[in-house]
C-alpha positions in Angstrom: 130.3 76.0 122.8 132.3 78.4 120.5 134.5 79.5 123.4 135.3 75.8 124.3 136.6 75.2 120.8 138.7 78.4 121.0 140.1 77.2 124.4 141.1 73.9 122.8 143.1 75.7 120.1 144.0 79.2 121.4 146.5 79.6 118.6 143.5 80.5 116.3 143.5 83.9 118.0 146.6 84.7 115.9 144.2 85.1 113.0 143.4 88.5 114.4 146.9 89.7 113.4 146.5 91.3 109.9 150.1 90.4 109.0 148.9 86.8 108.3 146.9 88.1 105.3 150.0 89.7 103.9 152.1 86.5 104.4 149.3 84.5 102.8 149.5 86.5 99.6 153.3 86.4 99.6 153.3 82.6 99.9 150.5 81.8 97.5 150.7 84.5 94.9 148.1 84.3 92.2 146.3 81.4 93.9 146.0 83.5 97.0 144.5 86.4 95.0 141.9 84.1 93.5 141.0 82.9 97.0 139.6 86.3 97.6 136.5 85.2 95.6 135.8 82.6 98.3 136.9 84.7 101.3 134.5 87.5 100.2 131.5 85.3 101.1 132.6 85.7 104.7 131.6 89.4 104.7 128.5 89.2 102.7 125.4 90.1 104.7 127.0 93.1 106.3 125.5 95.2 103.4 122.1 94.3 104.7 122.7 96.5 107.7 122.9 99.8 105.8 119.9 98.6 103.7 117.9 99.1 106.8 119.1 102.6 107.6 115.9 104.1 106.2 113.9 101.8 108.4 115.6 102.0 111.8 118.0 105.0 111.6 121.7 105.3 112.0 122.1 104.8 115.7 120.5 101.3 116.0 122.6 100.1 113.1 125.8 101.3 114.7 125.0 99.8 118.0 123.9 96.4 116.6 127.1 96.2 114.5 129.6 97.2 117.2 128.1 95.3 120.2 126.3 92.3 118.6 127.0 91.5 114.9 130.8 92.1 114.7 131.7 90.2 118.0 129.3 87.4 117.1 130.9 87.0 113.7 134.5 87.0 115.1 133.6 84.4 117.7 131.9 82.3 115.1 134.8 82.3 112.6 137.4 81.8 115.3 135.4 78.9 116.6 135.2 77.3 113.2 138.9 77.7 112.8 139.6 76.2 116.2 137.4 73.2 115.2 139.3 72.6 112.0 142.6 72.9 113.9 141.5 70.5 116.7 139.8 68.0 114.5 141.1 68.3 110.9 139.4 65.0 110.0 136.0 66.5 110.7 134.0 65.7 107.6 130.9 67.7 108.2 129.9 71.4 108.1 132.2 73.4 110.3 129.4 75.8 111.3 127.0 73.1 112.6 129.9 71.1 113.8 130.5 73.6 116.6 127.7 72.1 118.6 126.2 68.6 119.1 123.1 66.9 120.6 120.2 69.2 121.4 122.3 72.3 120.8 122.3 71.4 117.1 118.5 71.8 116.8 118.7 75.2 118.4 121.5 76.3 116.0 119.5 75.1 113.0 116.6 77.2 114.3 118.9 80.3 114.7 120.3 79.8 111.2 116.8 79.6 109.8 115.8 82.8 111.6 118.9 84.5 110.4 117.9 83.5 106.8 114.5 85.0 107.3 115.9 88.2 108.7 118.4 88.5 105.9 115.7 88.0 103.3 113.6 90.7 105.0 116.5 93.1 104.7 116.8 92.5 101.0 113.0 92.9 100.6 112.8 96.2 102.5 115.9 97.4 100.6 114.3 96.6 97.3 111.2 98.5 98.3 113.2 101.6 99.1 115.2 101.2 95.8 112.1 101.1 93.6 110.5 103.9 95.4 113.6 106.1 94.9 113.7 105.0 91.2 110.2 106.2 90.8 110.9 109.6 92.5 114.0 110.1 90.3 111.9 109.2 87.2 114.0 106.1 86.3 111.0 103.8 86.8 107.3 104.0 86.5 105.5 105.1 89.7 104.2 102.2 91.8 101.6 102.0 94.5 103.5 102.5 97.8 102.0 101.8 101.2 103.6 103.5 104.2 103.5 101.4 107.3 105.0 103.9 109.8 104.2 107.4 110.9 107.6 108.0 112.3 109.9 106.4 109.6 109.5 107.4 106.0 111.5 104.4 104.8 109.1 101.8 106.2 107.1 101.0 103.1 105.5 98.1 101.2 105.2 97.7 97.5 103.0 94.7 96.6 104.0 94.3 93.0 107.7 94.2 93.8 107.1 91.7 96.6 105.4 89.3 94.2 108.0 89.9 91.6 110.8 89.1 94.0 109.1 85.9 95.1 108.8 84.7 91.5 112.4 85.6 90.8 113.6 83.8 93.9 111.8 80.6 92.9 113.1 80.8 89.4 116.7 81.2 90.6 116.4 78.3 93.0 114.9 76.0 90.5 117.4 77.1 87.8 120.6 76.6 89.9 119.5 73.6 92.0 122.7 73.9 94.0 124.2 76.2 96.6 127.5 76.6 94.8 126.0 78.5 91.8 123.9 80.6 94.0 126.9 81.5 96.2 128.9 82.6 93.2 126.1 84.7 91.9 125.5 86.2 95.3 129.1 87.0 95.8 129.5 88.8 92.5 126.3 90.8 93.2 127.5 91.9 96.7 130.9 92.7 95.2 129.3 95.1 92.8 127.1 96.6 95.6 130.2 97.4 97.8 132.0 99.0 94.9 129.0 101.2 94.0 128.6 102.1 97.7 132.2 103.2 97.9 131.8 105.4 94.8 128.7 107.0 96.2 130.4 107.5 99.6 133.2 109.3 97.9 130.7 111.4 96.0 128.9 112.4 99.2 132.2 113.3 100.9 133.1 115.5 98.0 129.8 117.2 97.2 128.1 117.2 100.6 130.9 117.3 103.1 133.2 119.4 100.9 136.2 117.2 101.4 139.4 118.2 99.5 140.7 116.2 96.6 143.6 114.8 98.7 141.2 113.3 101.2 139.0 111.9 98.4 141.9 110.3 96.6 143.3 108.9 99.9 139.9 107.4 100.8 139.5 106.2 97.2 142.8 104.3 97.3 141.7 102.5 100.5 138.1 101.7 99.7 138.2 101.2 95.9 141.4 99.3 96.2 139.9 96.7 98.4 136.6 96.6 96.5 138.2 96.3 93.1 140.5 93.5 94.3 137.5 91.5 95.6 135.5 92.2 92.5 138.4 91.1 90.2 138.7 87.8 92.1 134.9 87.3 92.0 134.9 87.8 88.2 136.5 84.4 87.9 133.1 83.0 89.0 131.5 84.7 86.0 130.9 81.4 84.1 130.1 79.4 87.2 126.7 80.8 88.0 127.5 84.5 88.4 126.6 85.3 84.8 122.9 85.5 85.8 123.7 88.6 87.9 125.2 90.3 84.8 122.1 89.5 82.8 119.6 90.7 85.5 121.6 93.9 86.2 121.9 94.6 82.4 118.1 94.2 81.9 117.3 96.4 84.9 119.8 99.1 83.7 118.2 98.9 80.3 114.7 99.4 81.7 115.8 102.3 83.9 117.7 104.2 81.1 114.9 103.6 78.6 112.3 105.0 81.0 114.3 108.1 81.7 115.1 108.6 78.0 111.4 108.4 77.1 110.3 110.6 80.0 112.9 113.3 79.0 111.6 113.3 75.4 108.0 113.3 76.7 108.7 116.3 79.0 110.4 118.1 76.2 107.5 117.6 73.9 105.1 118.8 76.6 107.1 122.0 77.2 107.1 122.7 73.4 103.3 122.4 73.1 102.0 123.6 76.5 102.1 127.4 77.1 102.6 129.0 80.4 99.4 129.1 82.5 99.5 132.8 83.0 99.9 133.5 79.3 97.1 131.0 78.5 94.7 132.7 81.0 95.5 136.2 79.5 95.1 135.0 75.9 92.2 136.4 73.8 90.9 132.9 73.0 90.4 132.2 76.7 88.9 135.5 77.4 86.3 135.2 74.7 85.6 131.4 75.1 82.2 130.1 76.0 81.7 128.9 79.5 80.1 125.8 81.0 78.2 126.4 84.3 80.2 123.5 85.9 83.5 123.5 87.7 86.5 121.3 86.9 89.8 120.3 88.5 92.8 119.6 86.1 95.7 117.6 87.6 99.2 118.7 86.6 102.8 118.0 87.4 103.7 121.7 87.4 101.4 124.6 88.1 103.5 126.8 85.7 102.3 125.2 82.5 98.9 124.4 81.1 97.9 120.8 81.8 97.7 118.7 78.6 94.2 117.6 79.6 93.1 121.3 79.8 94.8 122.2 76.6 93.3 119.4 74.5 89.8 119.8 76.1 89.8 123.5 75.1 91.1 122.9 71.6 88.6 120.2 70.8 85.5 121.6 72.6 86.2 125.3 72.3 84.7 125.7 75.8 85.9 126.3 79.3 84.4 125.7 82.7 83.2 128.6 84.8 85.8 127.7 87.5 88.9 125.9 86.5 91.3 124.7 89.2 94.8 123.6 88.0 96.0 121.3 90.8 99.6 120.2 91.6 100.2 117.6 94.3 103.4 117.6 96.3 104.5 115.0 98.8 106.5 116.3 101.8 109.1 114.5 103.9 107.0 114.7 107.0 104.4 111.9 107.7 101.6 114.4 107.8 101.0 118.1 106.9 99.0 120.4 109.1 95.5 121.1 107.9 96.1 124.8 107.5 99.2 124.1 105.4 97.8 121.5 103.0 96.3 123.6 100.3 97.2 127.0 98.8 95.0 128.5 96.1 96.0 131.5 93.9 93.4 133.3 91.8 94.6 134.0 88.3 91.5 135.7 86.9 89.0 134.7 84.3 87.8 131.8 86.5 91.2 130.2 86.8 92.9 129.1 90.0 96.3 127.6 90.6 96.2 125.2 93.6 99.1 123.3 95.3 98.2 120.5 97.6 100.9 119.5 100.1 100.6 116.0 101.7 102.7 114.0 104.0 104.1 110.6 102.9 101.6 108.9 105.1 98.7 110.6 103.5 97.0 109.6 100.2 95.7 112.2 97.7 92.1 111.1 97.8 89.6 113.0 95.6 87.1 113.5 98.4 89.9 115.0 100.5 90.8 117.4 97.7 87.1 118.5 97.4 86.8 119.1 101.2 90.0 121.2 101.2 88.9 123.3 98.2 85.5 123.9 99.8 87.2 125.3 102.9 89.6 127.5 100.9 89.2 131.2 100.1 88.0 130.2 96.6 85.6 127.3 97.0 84.0 125.8 93.9 80.4 126.9 93.6 79.2 123.7 92.1 78.8 120.7 94.4 80.3 118.0 92.0 83.3 119.3 90.0 84.8 117.0 87.4 88.4 115.7 87.6 90.4 115.8 84.3 93.5 113.7 83.8 95.7 113.2 80.8 96.5 109.7 79.6 99.7 109.6 77.5 100.1 107.5 74.4 103.3 107.5 72.5 104.3 106.5 69.0 107.7 105.9 67.4 107.4 107.8 64.2 110.2 110.3 64.7 113.0 108.1 66.2 115.8 106.7 64.1 116.4 103.1 63.3 119.0 102.8 66.1 116.6 104.0 68.8 113.4 102.3 67.5 113.9 99.3 69.9 114.2 101.7 72.8 111.1 103.6 71.8 109.1 100.3 71.5 110.2 99.3 75.0 109.2 102.7 76.4 105.9 102.7 74.7 105.2 99.2 76.2 106.0 100.4 79.7 103.9 103.6 79.2 100.9 101.5 78.1 101.2 99.3 81.1 101.8 102.1 83.7 98.7 102.6 85.9 96.8 105.9 85.6 97.1 108.4 88.5 93.3 107.9 88.9 93.9 104.7 90.9 95.7 106.8 93.6 92.9 109.4 93.8 89.9 107.1 94.1 87.7 109.5 92.1 84.2 108.2 91.2 84.1 107.0 87.6 81.2 109.3 86.7 83.3 112.4 87.7 86.6 111.3 86.2 87.5 112.2 82.6 90.7 110.9 81.1 91.9 112.6 77.9 94.3 110.8 75.7 97.3 112.7 74.7 99.4 111.5 71.8 103.1 112.1 71.5 105.6 111.1 68.8 109.1 110.1 70.2 
């Protein structure tokens, strides 16, 4: 049907000539520039392709774009242009006007499927984004479910899925029209393309070692186009697009606040926690009373004494007969070979530094940890060792007045961050969480 309309008005093929874009701006001036804000909606959706890179890989995305998406888009827009040239009095939607009769029902079905596919790309991209934010320590860690053993990017985050559903419903009920949503969507995608171009130039410089001349040349091309579109889209700022600025600002505030609090928290931990080797060799540890039981203390780094161990020793003045300081690392591979999962180093005086390596498809279950320890060169002699975790609580006593609001926000997020215990699945009777207080 599209080809039929193009055959009725073959002159529409002249639109493939880029000179018409230059002539359009020459003839229309400032009005032509503002039209970019509407024209930009034509290319929105293409960003969803690279959002799926982590799920399907580079090759499928390239093939689908070159041989399916791009030809289909060109035919579609050329067909709509031919329709308007052949029937300028056509009052309806030019997209659905391309077909008639029973073909219209099929086209509506295809458009509905395209909407579902586009929403799925956004959902999967958001899952990847929040996972990366957690790994970079710009957002609290969330429960991530991996759904593929061959692709690390195929994940599911239930809390983000529900949050996205609620946000979508609120936006639809708030706008109640397609125009406002289109303006907000256009500005959001304009910002995404600009950020992508900046990141692309950064990768070319730092990873591919491109020279400054190549970087500047690419920057003029990519950033020039992106900034032109973004400037035109900024005229929609008070026609619905302002919600994007509000949402982005809130998200940026949360990210920077979490990172700010985590940096201050790590600094405080490093100031109070000695090195594990120094702690083991200290006189207080050598002469301390010993419990006949064994214990596992979870830590982020095996170099320093875990806060749970440090506070337990300071308050109880007693150590376990065997103490395992365990650090968990997640590898890029889906699974790690059994013989490479656990390494245990004997430090002396009943202390052991252990590193557990797991694949991204494997969950760090407490029973798995016990089985691996029992098969190591230094198995715990007791059958039921306890698991110690630290639960951080922060106060805002030290911060200045200017940072007090940020400290309150971080303290709120820290209070509502789930404990690592929910990932380990340890029995409650063998789990001990020690509260650790810090002043920001």
